[in-house]
N, C-alpha and C positions, 0 to 999 in steps of 0.2 A: 522357771526363768528361761529367757531366750539365750542368755550368754553365760559362760563359765569364766571365772576370772582366775588368772594364774599370775603369780608374782615371780618374775625372773629378773635377777640382778637389780633389784629395787625399782624396775619399771613394770607397768601393767599393760598387758596386751589383751585385746578383746577378740575372741574367736567365736564365730557363730556356732550355735548348736546344730546338730543334724536336722532337727525338726524345723528350726527357723530357716535353714537353707532351702528346704523343700518349699516352704511358703513363698519365699522371695523368688524362687525359680518359676512358680506358677504365676505370680504377679507379672513377672517379666514376659512370660509367654503370652498371657492375656493382653498385656499392653502392646506387644508387637502385632498380635492379631488385629487389635482395634485400629492401630495405625495403618495396617494393610488395607483395612476397609475404608478409613477416613481420607487417606491421602489422595486416592483417585477422585473422590467426591470434591475435595478442595480444588484439585486441578481443573475439573470440569466446570466448577462454579467460577473459577478465575477466568477461564477461557470465555465462558458465557458472558461474564461481566464485560470483558474486553470487546466482545462482539456488539453488545448493546450500547456501549458508551462511545463507540467509534462509528459515526454514521457514514454510509457510503456516499461519496460525492456524486452530485447530479449535474448534468450539463443543461444549462438553460436552453429552451427551444423557442422559436418564434414561427408564426404562421407566414409562410412564404407563398401562399396561394394568391394569385392575381385575381382581384374581384372582377366580376363579369363586366361592370361598367367600363373598365379600362380596355377590355377586349373589343370595344367599339372603335378603338383607334386602328382602323383597318390599314392605314398607311404605314404602320410601324413594321420594321423588320424583326423586332423582338420586343417583348414587354415582360419584365421580371419584377419581383418584389423581394425585399430583404426583411419584410415585416415592419419597416419604418418608412422606406421610400419605394416609389414605383419608378423603375428605370425604363425609359422609352427610347428606342433607337430608330432613327428614320434617315432617309436620304434627301428629304425636302422637295422631291420632285412632285408636282401636282399630277393627279390622275385624270385631268381633263385637258381639253385642247386649249391652245393659247398661241397668239402671234409671237410670243417670246421664245418659243422653241425654235431650233434651227430648222430651216426650210425642208431639210431631208428627214426630219423626225416625223414619225407617224402621228404625233399629237400636234403637229404644227397646223395652224389654220390662220388665214388672213382675216383681219377684222377692221371694219371702218365705221361701226355704229356709234351709239352713245354709251356712256358709262355712268358710274356713280355720280350723283349730283346733277345729272343732265348734261355733263360735258361731252363734247365730241372727242372720241378717242384719238389720242396722239401718242404713238409708240415712243417709249424712251430708247436710248441706244444700247441698253443692256440685254443679255440673253440668259435664259435659265441654265444653270450649271448644277449638276448633281453634287451635293455636299452632305456628308454625314453629320449628324447631330445626335447627342445623347442628352436627353432631358431627365433629370432626377428630381422628382417632385414628392412632397410629403404625402404619405398614404392617408394620414388622418389630419387634414389641415386644421389649423386653429387660428383665430384672430390674433394678429401680432400686437403686442403692447406698443411698440414703436413701429409705425408704418414706414415703408421705404418706397421711393419713387421707382417707377419702371424705367429701364434704360432704353436707349435706341437699340435696335436689333431685336433678337428673339426675346419675347416675354411669355411665350406659351406655345402650345402645339395643337393644331386642328386634327380632326379625326382622320383626314387623308395624309397626315404627316407633314403638311405645310406649316411653317411657323406663323404665329401671330406677332405683329408689331404694334407699337402703341400709336397714339394720336398725333405724333409729330414726324416731321420730315428731317432728315439729316442735312448738314452735320450739326446744326445748333438749335435743335428743337424748334424748327420753323413750323408755321401753319401748314397743315396737310393739304389745304386747298390748292397749293401750287403743284401738287403731284397727282391730283385726282384724275386729270385728263389722261394720265398714262395707265390707269387701271384697265385691264382687259375686260372682256365680256363677262368674266366671273369675278370681277372686282379685285384682282390681284396683279402684282407686277414684280419684276426682279430689281434688286439694287445693284450697285456697281460691280460687286463681286459675284453676281449671279444667283443670289439667294432669293428665290421667289417667296412672296409672303402676302398676308392679308392684313390691312389696317381696319377694314370695314367688313360688313356682312359678306361672308363667302357664298356667293350664289350657287355654286356647284353643290354645296352641302344643304342649303336651305331649300333649293328647288329640285335637286336631282337625288341626292343620297339620303336626305332626311326631310325635315319640314322646318318652317319658320319658328316653330316652338321647340324644336329638337335640340339635343346636345350637340355642340359644335366642337368641343375640345376642352382643354384645361390650361389655365395660366400656371406660371412657375410656382405659385404658392400652394398649388394643389386644388384650388377651388375651380369648379366647372364653369364653362361658358355656354350660354344658351342663345338661341336666335332672337330676333326682334319681336317675337310674340310670346304671350303666355299660352299655356296648354288649352285655355278656354277660347283662344283665338283673338284676345284683345292685344292691341299693339302696345309694346312697352315704350314709355317715354322717359326722358331724363328726370322728370318730376317724381316718378315712382321709384327712383334709384337713389342711393346715397352718393357721397362725394367720390367713392371708389368705383362707382358705376355698377353697383350690385345691390342685392337684398336677400333676405332669408325666407324661404318657405319650402314646402314639400314639392318634389318633382317626381316624374315617373321613374327616374333613375335613383332618386334618393327620397323614398317615401317618408322617412323620418324627419325630413327637412334638412336643408344645408344652405349656407351662403353661396351665392352664385352671381356671376356677371351676365350681362345681356348686351348684345349688339343693338345699337339704335341708329336711326338715320341722321341724328344730330351729334355734333361734337360733344363729348370725346369719343363717340362711336363704340368703343370697347372697354376702355379703362380710364378712370378719372385721375385722382390724386395719388395713385400708386397702388401697390399690392395691399389687399385687405389682410392677407396672412404673411407668413415668412417664406420668401422664395427659396426654392432648391437651387440646383446648379445646372449649368449647361456646359458641355464639353464636346470636342470633336475627335 
């Protein structure tokens, strides 16, 4: 037996025998040794589980590389990308001569020839004034579900940093024909605050810096603008364009194809019923 029973004052007490005490002591020692081995393993497993169930947070990244095609805007002081928009900073001053520069400017030249539409040049009273502009246009333009009209003033930017204006004259969307005589020899002119701009084909780009089929710049919706000819030399007419004055096909700059606008000799010259895409923003 493991225990001896003794009766003292009518109560029974149980005392372990010497043999049973030895067995219990061995069991206790073995239990403690086993715990000494298992406890570190349990701790390691718990830590490992914590590490695998708690993911390390990651910071989203975007490609801020400026695509090569935007680097053709040589008149920009800076061109940057945030992965969603291209930001183009310019001072709006043309890189060609004009009678609208101050007479002391190295780019001033008198002019008395004919201009767009066969009109005899008649200088308006305005002069070119350097003015900063920041164009923020979509990097990956998409067709807008709801189209918006182009406003008076800047609607895009040419490769030389000069702004594009739409087919109307201010202040109340008047026919542009009343202003055409004031276009200089490169078909641009300044408005009353000195912003030099193009409504029609910019001859300095189509005849000097590029070709009549080359890239001219971008409108505010991010879609490119091309000259009055296709790359095969055919002249673009309004009948080959949609109501926004553009169409879609591959170009040397966008071999996968893209919607783009064209300059034409007939109204609306650059843009028709508004932006094909969703315009970005302009600030100064």
